[in-house]
N, C-alpha and C positions, 0 to 999 in steps of 0.2 A: 802826696796832697792834692787835696780839692777844695776851693772857696765853696761853701755852699751858703744860701736863705735860710734860715730857721725860724721857726716859731713866728708865722709869719701872721696878725691880723685878718680875718675873712676882708675885712673891706680895711684897706690905708684911711685912716683917721688921724694920726698926730703926725703927719710928712714934716712941720715945720721943727720935730721935737727928734724926729729919725729915730724912733720908737717902734715902727710901723713892724719891723724883724730886726734876726738879727746875723750878721756875716760873721761868719765861723769857717777855720781852718779843720779839716778835718783829712785823719790817716789813712789810708788804704790798710786792709785788712791784714791781720797775720792771722786770721782763724777762730776757730768760735772757740768763748769758755766752755765748762763742762763744769754745769750745775749738779749738785747732789737734791736729789728727786725723790720726794719721799710721796710717793701715790696710796691713793687711797680708794677704800674700793665703791666701782662706781664708775672708776677714771681707767680710760687706755693711754695709750702713750705710742705713737707712730710719727717716723719721719714725714713730711709734705713738701707740699708747693707754697709758698707765703700769697696767698691772694694779689691777682693784680690788680684787683680795684680799690684795693685797701687805701683808704685816705685820715690818715693821721693828725694829730695836734702839731709835730716837728713840722713838717711839710713835706711837700712832692720832690723837693730837691735830695731830702735824706731819702727818701724812701727808693730813688732813683738809682741814687750811690750804693746801697745794698744791694737794688737789683742787679747793677754794671757787676757788683762786687764777688754776686753767685752765693749768698750770703740764704742757704739753704735754712727750714724750719721744722721745728716738733710742734705735733699738732695734738693734745689733749682732747679730747673728746669725756664730756659727763656726762651720761642717760642714767643718773639716780641722784637721788638728796646722798648726800657727802654728810657721815657723821663726825669725820676728822678732814683737816682740814689737807688739799693737794699743796706741798712746800717744793719750792726752789731756792736754793741757797748758793749763794756766788761767793766764793773766795778769790779777789781776783790775789794770783801771787808772783804774777810777771808785772813789768814795763811795757809790755804789746798792747797791741790794737787789737782788739778779741770782741764781734759782734752776733749775736744773735736774735733767731726770730722766731714768736710763736701763735700758736692758735687756739682757742679756746673756746671750744663750741659745748657751750650747755644746751640740752634737751629741754621739750616743754615743762613747764610747770614743775621743773625740779632746782633745788638749792643747794649753791654750792659754793666754800671760801677759798683763793688760789692766793698763800701767802708769800711772797718775795722777798730775799735779802740779800743785798748787796752791801759787800763789804772790799776795799782796798785802801785801807788804813795808815799801808806802809808804801805804799807802791804808786808809780806817776806813767801810769798808760793810760790807754784811750778805748773806753768800753761802752756798747752800746745791748738796747735793745727793745726790740720793736713787738708790739703785742696787739696781734687782731684778737676783741673778743667778739662773738656772736651770741643772743641770748635769745633763743626762742619764745614763742607764747608764754606767757605769763609763771617765764621764769628770774629768779633772781642770784645773782653772782657778784662776790664781795673780793674785792682784791685788795691787797693792804702789802704796800712795798715799801721797806726798810733801806734808806741809804746811808751810808757810811766810806767815804772817803777824804783821805790826805789831801793838803793845800797842796801837792802835784797832780791830782788825777783829773780825768775827766772825762766827764759820764752825758752821757743821752738814752736817754728814756722816753718811748714813743708809744702812742696807747689811740686807735682806734674802737669806737665800738658801733654794732649795728646793734637796735633792742628793737624787736616786735610788740607784736599788743598785750598791754598788763605785764613787757618786761620790767627788771630793774637793775642797774647798778651802782653796788657799791664799791666807792675807793677811798681809801686811805692812803697820804702817800706822807713818809717822813725823813726828812734831808739834815743829814748832821754832818754838813762843811762839805770841800771838793773845791779844788779850782776854777774847776768851770763846772757847772749841772745845768744842761738842760732837759725840762719836763714838757714836755705834750702830750694834750690829752683830748681827741674832739669823738664825743657822743655823735650818733646821727638816732634823733629820737624818731624814727620812723611811724612806730606802733601808735595804735590810739593807745590813750592813759601809760603809755610809760615812763620812765621816770629814772634820775640819775640823782644820786648824794655823794658829791665829793667832799673830801678837806684834807688840807694839807698845812700840815706844818713843817717850818726850817727853825734851826736855828745855825746860822753865818757867820763865823769869824775870818779874824788875820785879811787876808786878799783874798777871801773866798768870795766866788760870784753864782746866784741862781739867774738861769731866768725862765720862766715859766709863760706858756700857751693853753688855755682850760679853753673851749667850745664847746657849747651846746648848742646846736641845731635841731630845732622843733619844726620836725613837717608832718610829723602826727597829732590829731586833735586830743585835745587835753592833756597833752605831756607835760611834767613837770622837772623843775633842774633844782636843784640847792646847790652852792657853791663857796664852802669856807673855806677862808688862808690864814692860819695867826701864824705870826714868826715873830724870830727875834734876831738883830743885823748889831754886830761890834766889833769893835774895831775897826778896821777899813772895809768891809765887806757890802756887797751892793748885791742889788737885788733888784730884776724887772716883772713884774705880774702882768699879764693882758687876759682878762678874762670874758670872754665874747658869748650873749647870750643872744641867738640869732634865731627871731620867730618870722620863717616863711612861710606865707600866703599859702593856707589852708592849714595851718595848725590852728582852728579854733579854740578856743577856749585854754587854752595852754597859761600856763603861768612858769617864773622864773625869778631864784632870789641869787645874790652875789653880792658875799662879802669880803672884806680883807683887816685882819687885823695887826699892825706891825707896831713891835717896841724897838725905839732904836734906842739904844744905850751910850754912844760915845758920835762924837759931831762929826768925825770922817767918814762915817755912813755915809751910800748912798741908795736911795728908793726910787722905784718908778711902778708905780701903780696906774693901769690901764683901764677901768673897769669901760664894758661896752655895751648897749644896748641897740642892736640892729632889728627893725618894726616892718613887715611886709605885712601884715595882718592887724586888723582893727578890735577882734574881740580879744584881746590877751592880756597878761600881767606882768609886767618886769620889775625888779627892783632891784639896786645896787648900791652901793657905799663900801665906805673906806676910814677905819680910824688909826692915823697912824703918827707917832710922837714919844716924848717920855712919859712916865706915870704923872697922872694926875698929881698938882702940888699938897691936897687933903688926902691924899692917901699914904705918897712919899712923909709927910707929916705927920700923920697917924701911927707911923711903922716906926717910924723914928726914935718917936718919944717913949715908944716902951721897949726901946736900948737897943735897936738895930740900927747898924750904919748904912749910911746911903747905897756902898757896896752890896751889902750883904741884902736888901730891899731888892736890889734890881735882880742879882744872880735868882732869889725866891723869885718872884715872878717871872723870870725867861723860863726859868726850868718850869713852872706851872704849866704855862702856854702849850709849852709840847705833850705834857703829859695829858692836858685834856687833851690833846688830839690822839694820843699812846692808849688815851679808856676804851677808844672806838676799836680798838682791835680785837676780833672776836679770839682771842688765841693767849692762853698763860705764860707760855714760853716766849711767844714773839717780846708780848708787852714789855715783860721781864729783862730780854733782848735788851729793847729799848732803855729801860731806864739803865742798866749795867754802861751802857754807849754813853747815854748824856752823865754819868758819875765821873766817866774817862774822859771824857771830852769839856767835862770844866776843872780838869784841876792845872 
């Protein structure tokens, strides 16, 4: 068991509220999970070495921990436009500690989708995945991650990207439950006119805890980032969302937008939203904001006046938030899976 510092803000901003990072107890690995992998044409798979220079959202402590645990890597080289997504499905069926690492290399001017489905609906283990994505000049990578965990499971999901000139990274993440779920994403927008578009949907209930750290590091000129989170907290669930747009000197013409929308369904829930813009370059544009609270009274009154109970209104609006994020998934099978999860989740 090791105590690690996770999801660290790039610049310590909230010392007095103790929200700059999270301390967590992490268990030593029992090995790697064996996902079901559906390859598609243009994709090759090999065992490899995880890059030593990796820089992800969860932080250096976690990377060093996996290095010390000697967790290997599976490497996917994508050298053609893919007509079907590369799929990795994790059905965790034990209470062990299972750790995986992946490297995705997308070739110049190619376009590909990777779908990762993680499920541990009955188990109480600790599971982690760390993913390095390298997006070459003019390429576009879309990653979809659906996470469904029991109220006893811990999950750590770490992503780091390197994006060359004109490259783009699209990310859709949906989290449906989990005792402790840590998400970290750091994007290095080093190429001129490189871009990211990240969307997060979450529905946390009971005593679930979600801890998120998104970082957009702009170093290239005319780079753009769009970050949007839309979630629901109910019962006694809690969530921390750290979103940082970092304009580094030299990224002239860069633009960044960040927005979170949180629906609070019960009084005991606890929400922390930490939007940060760091600016070392003058010729940039950054915007951030958050909408947090219950439904507007006029909306609630309108729907109740049409015969819906207050509980039914909140359930409908909560479901609509996750459905809106799921609509961004470019795969019918995965969208249907999310719908099935939601139907079971809300019973």
